[in-house]
C-alpha positions in Angstrom: 7.7 -14.4 11.4 7.4 -10.3 11.9 7.9 -8.4 8.7 8.0 -4.7 8.6 4.8 -4.0 6.6 2.4 -6.8 7.5 -0.1 -6.1 4.7 -1.8 -9.2 5.9 -3.0 -7.2 9.2 -7.0 -7.1 10.1 -6.9 -3.8 9.7 -6.1 -3.8 5.8 -9.7 -6.3 5.7 -12.0 -2.7 4.4 -11.9 -2.2 1.0 -12.0 1.7 1.0 -8.7 1.3 3.0 -6.4 -0.7 0.8 -7.9 1.3 -2.0 -6.9 4.9 0.0 -3.4 3.2 0.5 -3.0 2.3 -2.9 -4.3 5.7 -4.4 -2.5 8.2 -2.2 0.8 6.4 -2.9 0.1 6.4 -6.9 -0.8 10.0 -6.4 1.7 11.3 -4.1 4.4 9.7 -6.8 2.6 12.0 -9.3 3.3 14.6 -7.5 6.6 14.1 -6.6 7.0 13.5 -10.5 5.9 17.1 -11.3 7.6 18.8 -9.1 11.0 17.1 -10.5 11.3 14.1 -7.8 12.0 11.5 -9.7 13.5 9.3 -7.0 11.1 10.1 -4.7 8.3 9.6 -7.3 9.8 6.1 -8.0 10.1 4.8 -4.9 6.2 6.4 -4.4 5.4 4.9 -7.0 7.2 1.1 -6.4 5.3 0.9 -2.7 1.8 2.0 -4.8 2.1 -0.5 -7.2 3.6 -3.1 -4.6 0.7 -2.6 -2.2 -1.8 -2.4 -5.0 -0.5 -6.2 -6.5 -0.7 -8.1 -2.5 -4.4 -5.6 -1.9 -5.6 -6.9 -4.8 -4.5 -10.0 -5.9 -2.2 -11.7 -3.0 -4.9 -10.6 -0.3 -4.8 -13.1 2.6 -5.7 -11.3 5.7 -5.4 -13.1 9.1 -8.4 -12.6 11.7 -8.7 -10.3 14.4 -7.3 -11.9 17.8 -9.5 -12.3 20.5 -8.4 -10.4 23.7 
């Protein structure tokens, strides 16, 4: 089944990519909160928390496909 966000894609196997995505979402949430955009802040914070949970506690990557 295809999902909009496939967080088990082989692209996310390197740890630095997973950390960068979570940090970028959380930092952007802080920027939005500092400017007063609470809706966007909540959205990016929830995306960051979801990615953090999935990448560090529930991560089961697929092996890369052979072409």
